[in-house]
ZABA-66143 format. One record per residue (C-alpha): x, y, z; residue number from 1; residue in three letters. Coordinates in pm, whole numbers, plus 32768, in hexadecimal, padded with zeros to 4 digits. Layout:
<atoms>
ATOM/c1/c2/c3/n/res
ATOM/X/Y/Z/NUM/ala
...
</atoms>
This chain:
<atoms>
ATOM/c1/c2/c3/n/res
ATOM/74DC/4362/DBFF/1/met
ATOM/74B9/4404/DD2C/2/gly
ATOM/75CF/4507/DDA3/3/glu
ATOM/770B/4473/DE59/4/asp
ATOM/774B/44B4/DFE5/5/arg
ATOM/7845/447C/E0CC/6/val
ATOM/77E5/4342/E1C5/7/ile
ATOM/77FC/43A5/E327/8/thr
ATOM/7855/42D7/E46A/9/asn
ATOM/76C8/42B7/E4C4/10/glu
ATOM/7669/422C/E38D/11/asp
ATOM/776A/4117/E3BA/12/leu
ATOM/7717/40B1/E50A/13/ile
ATOM/75AB/40B5/E495/14/ser
ATOM/75F1/3FB8/E3A3/15/thr
ATOM/76D8/3EE6/E400/16/thr
ATOM/75FB/3DA8/E41F/17/ser
ATOM/7593/3DCF/E2A1/18/thr
ATOM/76E8/3DF5/E223/19/ile
ATOM/7774/3CB4/E150/20/asn
ATOM/7895/3C16/E1D8/21/pro
ATOM/7927/3C10/E053/22/ile
ATOM/793C/3D93/E066/23/asn
ATOM/7A1D/3DB6/E19B/24/met
ATOM/7B49/3E37/E0F0/25/thr
ATOM/7A77/3F50/E033/26/glu
ATOM/79C6/3F85/E1AF/27/arg
ATOM/7B16/3FBC/E260/28/his
ATOM/7B88/40AD/E14C/29/val
ATOM/7A79/4171/E16B/30/arg
ATOM/7A8B/4165/E2FD/31/ala
ATOM/7BE5/41B6/E2E8/32/ser
ATOM/7B80/42E4/E203/33/ser
ATOM/7A83/4354/E2F9/34/ala
ATOM/7BA0/435C/E40C/35/gly
ATOM/7B56/4224/E4EF/36/leu
ATOM/7C64/4189/E5C2/37/thr
ATOM/7D19/401E/E57A/38/val
ATOM/7C4D/3FB7/E6BE/39/glu
ATOM/7AE4/405D/E646/40/glu
ATOM/7B12/3FA8/E522/41/met
ATOM/7B66/3E51/E5CF/42/met
ATOM/7A25/3E9C/E6A5/43/glu
ATOM/7958/3ECB/E552/44/leu
ATOM/79C0/3DB4/E497/45/ser
ATOM/7998/3CA7/E5E5/46/tyr
ATOM/7888/3D5C/E69C/47/pro
ATOM/7871/3C26/E76C/48/asn
ATOM/79B7/3BBE/E7ED/49/ala
ATOM/7A40/3BA3/E93B/50/pro
ATOM/7B3E/3C6E/E9C2/51/glu
ATOM/7CAF/3BCF/E979/52/pro
ATOM/7D7F/3B71/EA9C/53/ala
ATOM/7EC5/3C0F/EAB5/54/pro
ATOM/7FCB/3B3E/EA06/55/leu
ATOM/80A2/3AE9/EB38/56/arg
ATOM/7F50/3A75/EBE9/57/glu
ATOM/7F21/3980/EACA/58/met
ATOM/8061/3903/EAAE/59/asn
ATOM/8097/38ED/EC2A/60/tyr
ATOM/7F5C/38EA/ECDF/61/pro
ATOM/800D/3895/EE52/62/asn
ATOM/8151/397C/EE28/63/ala
ATOM/816E/3A78/EF25/64/pro
ATOM/817D/3BEE/EEF2/65/glu
ATOM/829D/3C52/EE72/66/pro
ATOM/8362/3D48/EF3E/67/ala
ATOM/8384/3EBF/EEB8/68/pro
ATOM/84D1/3F18/EE29/69/leu
ATOM/85B1/3FD0/EEDD/70/lys
ATOM/8600/411F/EE1A/71/glu
ATOM/876B/4143/EDF1/72/met
ATOM/881D/4289/EDE1/73/asn
ATOM/8935/42D2/ECD7/74/glu
ATOM/8A59/4274/EDDF/75/glu
ATOM/89CB/4115/EE1B/76/glu
ATOM/89FA/40BD/EC9D/77/tyr
ATOM/8B26/3FF5/EC22/78/pro
ATOM/8C44/409D/EB93/79/thr
ATOM/8D30/400A/EA97/80/pro
ATOM/8E32/404D/EB9A/81/glu
ATOM/8D82/3F71/EC90/82/leu
ATOM/8C72/3E79/EC0C/83/lys
ATOM/8B7F/3DC8/ECFD/84/arg
ATOM/8B85/3C3D/ECC3/85/ser
ATOM/8A44/3BAA/EC57/86/pro
ATOM/8A4E/3ADB/EDB7/87/gly
ATOM/8A3C/3C45/EE5B/88/thr
ATOM/8967/3D06/EDA0/89/ser
ATOM/87F1/3D91/EDF5/90/lys
ATOM/872A/3CE4/ECEB/91/thr
ATOM/87E0/3BA5/ED4F/92/met
ATOM/87D0/3BD9/EEC9/93/gln
ATOM/8627/3C1F/EE5B/94/leu
ATOM/862A/3AD0/ED98/95/phe
ATOM/86A5/39EB/EE90/96/arg
ATOM/85C3/3A90/EFC4/97/arg
ATOM/8494/3A68/EEC7/98/gln
ATOM/8512/390C/EEA2/99/phe
ATOM/8557/38BA/EFF1/100/ser
ATOM/83FD/3944/F042/101/lys
ATOM/8349/3879/EF4D/102/ala
ATOM/83F2/372A/EFA2/103/tyr
ATOM/837B/3773/F122/104/ile
ATOM/820F/37F8/F0C4/105/ser
ATOM/81CC/3698/EFFE/106/phe
ATOM/823A/35BC/F11A/107/gly
ATOM/82BD/34BF/F055/108/glu
ATOM/8437/349B/F063/109/val
ATOM/8551/3558/F138/110/ser
ATOM/85CF/36A3/F0CD/111/pro
ATOM/86EA/3659/EFB7/112/pro
ATOM/885A/3645/F018/113/gln
ATOM/895B/3759/EFB1/114/pro
ATOM/8A53/36D3/EEB3/115/phe
ATOM/8B8E/369C/EF19/116/gly
ATOM/8CB2/358E/EED3/117/arg
ATOM/8C61/3435/EEC6/118/arg
ATOM/8C9C/3374/EFE5/119/asn
ATOM/8D4D/321D/EF85/120/lys
ATOM/8D41/3168/F0B8/121/ser
ATOM/8B9E/31D7/F0A1/122/lys
ATOM/8B57/3187/EF32/123/gly
ATOM/8A4A/3290/EEBA/124/ser
ATOM/8A36/335B/EFE7/125/gln
ATOM/8ADF/34AF/EFC8/126/ala
ATOM/8BBE/3584/F0AD/127/thr
ATOM/8B38/36E2/F0CE/128/pro
ATOM/8C05/37D7/F077/129/ile
ATOM/8B09/3929/F0AB/130/ser
ATOM/8A80/397C/F224/131/pro
ATOM/8907/3925/F257/132/ala
ATOM/88CA/3A20/F361/133/asp
ATOM/882E/3B6F/F2CA/134/pro
ATOM/8914/3C39/F39C/135/glu
ATOM/8A4F/3B99/F351/136/ala
ATOM/8A62/3C2F/F1CC/137/asn
ATOM/89EA/3D75/F23B/138/gly
ATOM/88CF/3D82/F147/139/ser
ATOM/87C5/3CFA/F241/140/gly
ATOM/8766/3BF7/F128/141/leu
ATOM/87DA/3A84/F155/142/pro
ATOM/88D0/39E2/F042/143/his
ATOM/87E7/38C7/EFC0/144/val
ATOM/87B1/3836/EE75/145/val
ATOM/8764/36F4/EDF7/146/pro
ATOM/885F/35D0/EE0A/147/ser
ATOM/88C0/34FC/ED1D/148/ile
ATOM/88E4/339C/ED44/149/pro
ATOM/8A32/32EB/ECE9/150/phe
ATOM/89EA/31B3/EBE8/151/leu
ATOM/8AEA/30BB/EBA7/152/glu
ATOM/8ABF/2FE7/EA8F/153/phe
ATOM/8B62/2E96/EA7F/154/lys
ATOM/8B39/2DA8/E96D/155/ile
ATOM/8AFD/2C22/E9EB/156/leu
ATOM/8ADC/2AE6/E936/157/ser
ATOM/8A99/2983/E974/158/ser
ATOM/8AA3/2819/E90F/159/glu
ATOM/894D/2852/E833/160/ile
ATOM/89CB/2971/E783/161/glu
ATOM/8B59/29C2/E7B8/162/pro
ATOM/8C47/2A8A/E715/163/ser
ATOM/8D21/2A40/E5E9/164/gln
ATOM/8E3E/2A66/E6B3/165/tyr
ATOM/8DE1/2950/E79D/166/gln
ATOM/8D97/2848/E6AC/167/val
ATOM/8EBE/2879/E5C2/168/asp
ATOM/8F93/2744/E5C8/169/ile
ATOM/9115/27BB/E616/170/pro
ATOM/91FD/2727/E510/171/lys
ATOM/92CF/25E2/E598/172/lys
ATOM/9411/26A0/E58B/173/ala
ATOM/9397/2781/E689/174/asp
ATOM/9333/264E/E76B/175/ile
ATOM/946F/258E/E744/176/val
ATOM/9542/26B4/E781/177/ala
ATOM/947A/2709/E8DB/178/cys
ATOM/94AF/2590/E926/179/gly
ATOM/963A/25C9/E8F8/180/arg
ATOM/9629/26F8/E9D7/181/leu
ATOM/9582/263A/EAF8/182/cys
ATOM/967E/251B/EAAD/183/gln
ATOM/9789/2617/EAC9/184/phe
ATOM/970E/2671/EC14/185/met
ATOM/96F9/2548/ECAC/186/his
ATOM/9845/24DD/EC25/187/glu
ATOM/995B/2615/EC57/188/tyr
ATOM/99AC/25E8/EDAD/189/lys
ATOM/9A7A/24BC/ED26/190/gln
ATOM/9B6E/25A1/EC70/191/ile
ATOM/9B50/26A4/ED96/192/ser
ATOM/9A8F/26B1/EEAA/193/asn
ATOM/9A7D/2810/EEF5/194/asn
ATOM/9AAC/28B7/ED9A/195/tyr
ATOM/9AB1/2A26/ED99/196/pro
ATOM/99C5/2A33/EC6D/197/phe
ATOM/99D6/2BE6/EC94/198/asp
ATOM/9B2C/2BCC/EBEA/199/leu
ATOM/9A44/2B46/EAA6/200/leu
ATOM/9962/2C6F/EAAD/201/lys
ATOM/9969/2D78/E99F/202/gly
ATOM/99C4/2CC9/E871/203/gly
ATOM/9982/2B9B/E79A/204/pro
ATOM/9A5D/2A77/E7EE/205/leu
ATOM/9AFD/2A69/E6A2/206/ala
ATOM/9BC4/2B99/E70A/207/thr
ATOM/9C23/2B50/E853/208/leu
ATOM/9D9D/2AFB/E8AE/209/asn
ATOM/9DEA/29E7/E98E/210/cys
ATOM/9F47/2A67/EA01/211/glu
ATOM/9EB5/2BB6/EA6A/212/leu
ATOM/9D7F/2B1F/EB2C/213/leu
ATOM/9E85/2A5A/EBE1/214/ala
ATOM/9F46/2B93/EC31/215/leu
ATOM/9E20/2C54/ECA1/216/thr
ATOM/9D9D/2B2A/ED8A/217/asp
ATOM/9DAE/2B5A/EEE6/218/ser
ATOM/9D64/29C2/EF20/219/asn
ATOM/9E9A/295F/EE60/220/lys
ATOM/9DE3/2893/ED6D/221/ile
ATOM/9EBA/2806/EC3D/222/gly
ATOM/9EBB/2873/EADD/223/pro
ATOM/9E48/2728/EA7E/224/ser
ATOM/9D2A/2722/EB69/225/asn
ATOM/9CB7/2858/EACE/226/his
ATOM/9CF2/27D0/E978/227/gln
ATOM/9C0D/2688/E9DA/228/ala
ATOM/9AE2/2759/EA6D/229/met
ATOM/9AD4/2835/E930/230/ile
ATOM/9AD2/2711/E875/231/his
ATOM/999A/268C/E937/232/lys
ATOM/9901/27C5/E902/233/leu
ATOM/9921/27B2/E78D/234/lys
ATOM/98B0/263A/E772/235/glu
ATOM/975B/26D2/E7CC/236/cys
ATOM/9707/271E/E67C/237/gly
ATOM/973C/28AF/E68A/238/phe
ATOM/983C/291B/E599/239/asp
ATOM/9840/2AAD/E63A/240/asp
ATOM/97F0/2A6E/E78E/241/leu
ATOM/9820/2B64/E891/242/val
ATOM/97F9/2B34/EA18/243/val
ATOM/974F/2C2D/EABC/244/asp
ATOM/9752/2BB9/EBFC/245/gly
ATOM/977C/2ACA/ED25/246/phe
ATOM/96A0/2A8E/EE71/247/ile
ATOM/96ED/29C5/EF7F/248/arg
ATOM/95DB/29BC/F067/249/his
ATOM/9597/2904/F1C3/250/glu
ATOM/945F/28B7/F26B/251/phe
ATOM/93F3/27D3/F388/252/arg
ATOM/93F1/267A/F2B4/253/glu
ATOM/950C/26CC/F1D1/254/gly
ATOM/95AF/2799/F0DE/255/ala
ATOM/953F/27FC/EF94/256/ile
ATOM/9621/2874/EE55/257/glu
ATOM/959B/295E/ED5A/258/val
ATOM/9664/29A4/EC1A/259/leu
ATOM/95FE/2AC2/EB3A/260/ile
ATOM/966F/2AA1/E9C5/261/val
ATOM/960A/2B73/E865/262/ser
ATOM/9621/2B3C/E711/263/ser
ATOM/9629/2C4E/E60A/264/glu
ATOM/95BE/2B44/E4E3/265/gln
ATOM/949A/2ABB/E5AD/266/leu
ATOM/9428/2C32/E659/267/arg
ATOM/9428/2B39/E78B/268/gln
ATOM/9475/2B5B/E8CC/269/met
ATOM/9478/2A19/E98F/270/ile
ATOM/9453/29E6/EB09/271/val
ATOM/94DA/2884/EB89/272/cys
ATOM/947A/2838/ECE0/273/ile
ATOM/9521/270D/ED8D/274/asn
ATOM/94C1/26A0/EEDE/275/ala
ATOM/95DA/25D3/EFB0/276/ile
ATOM/955C/246D/F00B/277/gly
ATOM/9405/24A6/EF70/278/asp
ATOM/93C6/231D/EF74/279/glu
ATOM/93F6/233B/F0E0/280/gln
ATOM/9318/2475/F104/281/leu
ATOM/9203/23B3/F042/282/ile
ATOM/9220/229B/F0F1/283/lys
ATOM/9206/2339/F25C/284/lys
ATOM/914B/2482/F218/285/thr
ATOM/904B/2457/F0E7/286/leu
ATOM/8FBC/22EF/F141/287/lys
ATOM/8EE5/23BC/F24B/288/gly
ATOM/8D8F/248F/F1C9/289/gly
ATOM/8DDB/25E1/F281/290/glu
ATOM/8D95/2723/F1E1/291/thr
ATOM/8DF7/288B/F23D/292/ser
ATOM/8D5B/29BD/F1A8/293/glu
ATOM/8DEB/2A8A/F084/294/val
ATOM/8D73/2BF6/F089/295/ile
ATOM/8DAB/2CC1/EF70/296/asp
ATOM/8D7E/2E32/EF2F/297/glu
ATOM/8D2B/2DF5/EDEB/298/asn
ATOM/8C0D/2CBD/EE1F/299/thr
ATOM/8ACC/2CF7/EE70/300/ile
ATOM/8ACC/2BB2/EF7B/301/asn
ATOM/8BCC/2B28/F035/302/ala
ATOM/8C3F/29C0/EFDB/303/val
ATOM/8CD0/288B/F08F/304/lys
ATOM/8E17/2801/F034/305/ile
ATOM/8EE1/26D3/F0D6/306/his
ATOM/8F97/273D/F20E/307/thr
ATOM/90F6/26E4/F1AB/308/thr
ATOM/90D1/277F/F06D/309/leu
ATOM/9032/28E9/F124/310/his
ATOM/9162/28A8/F235/311/asp
ATOM/9252/2897/F102/312/ala
ATOM/91F2/29AD/F027/313/phe
ATOM/9130/2AA2/F0ED/314/ile
ATOM/9196/2A9D/F260/315/asn
ATOM/92F0/2A5A/F208/316/ser
ATOM/9308/2B8B/F15F/317/gly
ATOM/937E/2B0F/EFEB/318/leu
ATOM/925F/2B80/EF43/319/lys
ATOM/92C9/2D01/EFB2/320/glu
ATOM/9456/2CAF/EF51/321/arg
ATOM/93F9/2C1F/EE25/322/leu
ATOM/9323/2CFD/ED83/323/phe
ATOM/9411/2E11/EE06/324/lys
ATOM/94EB/2D94/ED43/325/asn
ATOM/9420/2D5B/EC08/326/leu
ATOM/93B7/2EF8/EC07/327/gly
ATOM/951D/2F40/EC02/328/asn
ATOM/9570/2E82/EAD8/329/leu
ATOM/953B/2F57/E98A/330/glu
ATOM/94C6/2E6C/E88B/331/arg
ATOM/9392/2F2C/E7E0/332/pro
ATOM/92BD/2E4D/E70F/333/phe
ATOM/9342/2CFA/E799/334/phe
ATOM/9235/2C01/E7D0/335/asp
ATOM/929B/2B7E/E946/336/ile
ATOM/9299/2A09/E968/337/val
ATOM/92B8/2953/EACC/338/phe
ATOM/9333/27C6/EABC/339/thr
ATOM/9390/26F2/EBD8/340/gly
ATOM/938E/2550/EC26/341/his
ATOM/92B6/24B4/ED49/342/ser
ATOM/9287/25AC/EE5B/343/phe
ATOM/9327/26CB/EDBC/344/gly
ATOM/922F/2679/EC8F/345/ala
ATOM/912A/26C4/EDAC/346/ala
ATOM/91DB/2817/EE1E/347/ile
ATOM/920D/2876/EC9C/348/ala
ATOM/9091/2848/EC59/349/thr
ATOM/9037/2925/ED9C/350/leu
ATOM/913E/2A27/ED2D/351/ala
ATOM/90C2/2A47/EBB7/352/ala
ATOM/8F6E/2A44/EC52/353/leu
ATOM/8FB7/2B65/ED11/354/thr
ATOM/9082/2C0B/EC3B/355/tyr
ATOM/8F78/2C14/EAF7/356/ala
ATOM/8E69/2C86/EC20/357/asp
ATOM/8F4D/2DAC/EC69/358/lys
ATOM/8FD4/2E1E/EAE9/359/asn
ATOM/8EA3/2DDF/EA27/360/pro
ATOM/8F6B/2EA4/E905/361/gln
ATOM/9065/2D88/E8E7/362/leu
ATOM/9038/2C19/E874/363/arg
ATOM/9093/2B22/E977/364/ile
ATOM/90D0/2998/E929/365/ser
ATOM/910F/2870/EA09/366/ala
ATOM/91B0/272A/E985/367/asn
ATOM/91FE/264B/EAAA/368/val
ATOM/9258/24E7/EAD6/369/tyr
ATOM/91C3/23EA/EBC5/370/gly
ATOM/90E6/24EF/EC72/371/cys
ATOM/9018/2487/EDB9/372/pro
ATOM/8ED4/253E/EDD9/373/arg
ATOM/8EB1/26A1/EE93/374/ile
ATOM/8D67/26F4/EEF8/375/gly
ATOM/8BC9/267B/EEC8/376/lys
ATOM/8ADD/270B/EDD1/377/glu
ATOM/8AF8/2878/EE3B/378/pro
ATOM/8C6E/288A/EDC5/379/phe
ATOM/8C46/27CA/ECA4/380/arg
ATOM/8B39/28C7/EC40/381/arg
ATOM/8C2D/29CB/EC90/382/trp
ATOM/8D25/2965/EBC3/383/val
ATOM/8C62/293D/EA88/384/his
ATOM/8BB6/2A8F/EA9D/385/ser
ATOM/8CE2/2B3A/EA4D/386/leu
ATOM/8D06/2B54/E8BF/387/pro
ATOM/8E7C/2BAF/E8DD/388/asn
ATOM/8EEE/2A69/E998/389/leu
ATOM/8F0C/292E/E8E9/390/arg
ATOM/8F8A/27D3/E9B3/391/val
ATOM/8FD2/26A9/E902/392/phe
ATOM/9027/2578/E9EF/393/arg
ATOM/9102/2455/E965/394/leu
ATOM/90CF/2318/EA35/395/glu
ATOM/913B/21C9/EA28/396/asn
ATOM/9062/20C2/EA3C/397/pro
ATOM/910B/1FEB/EB67/398/gln
ATOM/9168/2142/EC0B/399/asp
ATOM/90FB/2120/ED92/400/phe
ATOM/910E/228C/EDD3/401/ala
ATOM/8FF1/22C0/ED03/402/leu
ATOM/8EF2/2218/EDFC/403/ala
ATOM/8F72/232A/EEFC/404/phe
ATOM/8EAE/23A6/EFDD/405/pro
ATOM/8DD2/22A3/F01F/406/gly
ATOM/8C43/22D0/EFEF/407/gly
ATOM/8B61/233D/EEDC/408/lys
ATOM/8B50/24AA/EF4B/409/asp
ATOM/8C81/2514/EEC3/410/phe
ATOM/8C91/2546/ED62/411/met
ATOM/8D7C/2564/EC29/412/thr
ATOM/8D98/26B3/EB7A/413/val
ATOM/8E0E/26F4/E9F7/414/gly
ATOM/8E1C/25E6/E8EE/415/his
ATOM/8EC2/249B/E907/416/gly
ATOM/8FBC/241A/E821/417/ile
ATOM/8FD3/2299/E839/418/gln
ATOM/910C/2202/E807/419/ile
ATOM/90F4/209F/E79C/420/asn
ATOM/9135/1FEF/E65A/421/ala
ATOM/90DC/215C/E5BC/422/gly
ATOM/9072/2292/E63C/423/phe
ATOM/8F19/2307/E677/424/lys
ATOM/8E91/244F/E719/425/val
ATOM/8D39/246D/E7BD/426/tyr
ATOM/8C82/25BE/E7A5/427/arg
ATOM/8C5F/261B/E946/428/phe
ATOM/8C6A/24BA/E9AD/429/asp
ATOM/8C0D/2435/EB2F/430/asn
ATOM/8CEA/2313/EB28/431/phe
ATOM/8D2C/2255/EC7E/432/thr
ATOM/8DCC/2111/EC7B/433/pro
ATOM/8D70/2031/EDB6/434/ser
ATOM/8E90/1FE7/EEC8/435/lys
ATOM/8E08/1EAA/EEAA/436/lys
ATOM/8ED5/1E59/ED8A/437/leu
ATOM/8FEB/1E65/EE4D/438/ile
ATOM/9010/1D3A/EF19/439/arg
ATOM/9120/1C46/EEAA/440/thr
ATOM/9292/1CA7/EECB/441/pro
ATOM/92B2/1C89/ED50/442/leu
ATOM/919B/1D7F/ED61/443/asp
ATOM/925A/1E93/EE3B/444/ile
ATOM/9391/1E56/ED63/445/ser
ATOM/92E5/1EBA/EC1E/446/arg
ATOM/9256/1FD4/ECB4/447/gly
ATOM/937D/2062/ED54/448/lys
ATOM/9441/202F/EBF0/449/ala
ATOM/931A/20DA/EB40/450/asp
ATOM/932E/21DE/EC2B/451/his
ATOM/947D/2262/EBD5/452/lys
ATOM/94C8/2379/EB1A/453/ile
ATOM/95D0/229F/EA3F/454/asn
ATOM/94A0/21A7/E9EA/455/ser
ATOM/93E9/22E4/E96D/456/tyr
ATOM/9505/236A/E881/457/val
ATOM/9535/21FD/E7F3/458/glu
ATOM/93F7/21BE/E7B4/459/lys
ATOM/93CB/233C/E719/460/leu
ATOM/94FC/2315/E627/461/thr
ATOM/94D0/2191/E5C7/462/ala
ATOM/93D3/21B1/E4FC/463/gln
ATOM/9467/2297/E3E6/464/gly
ATOM/937A/23CA/E388/465/glu
ATOM/9227/233C/E3AE/466/ser
ATOM/9155/2429/E465/467/trp
ATOM/8FD5/247F/E491/468/met
ATOM/8F3C/256C/E3B0/469/thr
ATOM/8DB8/2571/E45D/470/asp
ATOM/8D19/2509/E59F/471/phe
ATOM/8CBF/23A2/E5B1/472/cys
ATOM/8B7A/23AF/E668/473/asp
ATOM/8A9E/24A1/E57C/474/leu
ATOM/8A2A/23C1/E476/475/asn
ATOM/88FC/2336/E502/476/gly
ATOM/8830/222E/E49F/477/gln
ATOM/86F8/22DD/E417/478/gly
ATOM/8580/22E6/E47B/479/val
ATOM/846A/2215/E3CA/480/val
ATOM/8340/22ED/E370/481/val
ATOM/8207/223A/E2F9/482/asp
ATOM/82DA/210E/E287/483/asn
ATOM/8409/21D6/E201/484/glu
ATOM/853F/2203/E275/485/lys
ATOM/85C7/2334/E240/486/arg
ATOM/871A/23B8/E2B9/487/ser
ATOM/8753/2504/E397/488/leu
ATOM/87D8/2629/E2F3/489/ser
</atoms>
């Protein structure tokens, strides 16, 4: 064998095309021992490779040239005593400047707005908290950073896919208690026309002393009347009933009274709404089909309801007054139940809807009796889109109020409980009785009798403990496939 000799650079360059790629590692070792740099070794390994582009141009081919960084002296560096906030640091200012330039140069979108406090009146827009003028902050650079849109997520339901709470059938005891409370609101004036319910606020009825109530009453109501009023409230079926408030609200067509009670045992706060002279209101004002818009900040589109209901609940100020009283009550983890009869039932349904829409964290229900129709198809969709709202309508078959307002456009909301020989509940039904059925004086007399709240309470209590366990219109007839009858699962 020959004598060993050292490989020079000229030898490597002359034999580049004949070197086997498998011996690359050995070749790199020898080249490294010969004193070649990394760039020279790369040229030897890949002689035909193109010149690599800078990394910034590869990732951002259309990005502008970055501005040179300004040199900072020792005085400009932050000290422990005076730290520079991220919003005014030189690095953040340069970042904002380059980001703004990139947005403007691309020409696709406008420069982003500065961060700011959320403006409630304009949704996702922001109120600037830093000046956009370069000269305003003394640094010569604008405060421009990308804005983050404010997204509000709201869980909605529908008739096809309701929440479990929407289709939970309430207990019969709860329905009877609401009916008796409505009956109390219709009959309490027989004891005292202007009874001061504020005297009963604050504690269970069993702890109230009628003698002391008579002494503190400025209306000079005797102890016997106080005793009769408390006894009548106890008949509603609440063992621990507490009176939380009473509202008397007058509007153009009449007056509305609201009694707010609560029960620790049931974990419920019940809002009973009664309209003074409700039968006259239904006859005189709900015959027409006029509608007015209900514009709510949480709804996507404005919906329309009957004009009389709009005037009584919204234009008169009852909505704000009632919701303010409910907000002042401290009843944590209580369900809120709205109830009412006739015209008061329509107001209770409307109040439950708007309150549930504003308070999605609460469970709201409406148990109403002889309720006329309130709105049209958009209103019905709005009611059924709230997973925390449950509406049950109790209806006597001959109740004349169910046919008002006239026309097929007005629709019912919630579930209907038909009271006849038994109880049947229909899921999201749209029962519309014909006004032609009320023709003779006998029909009119039956319609008035079935419309009274006493009739509803009597039929509810006359049938013992019988009650529904499921909706009666869910069991279909099935389908026929290949001459074979199959049931729907």
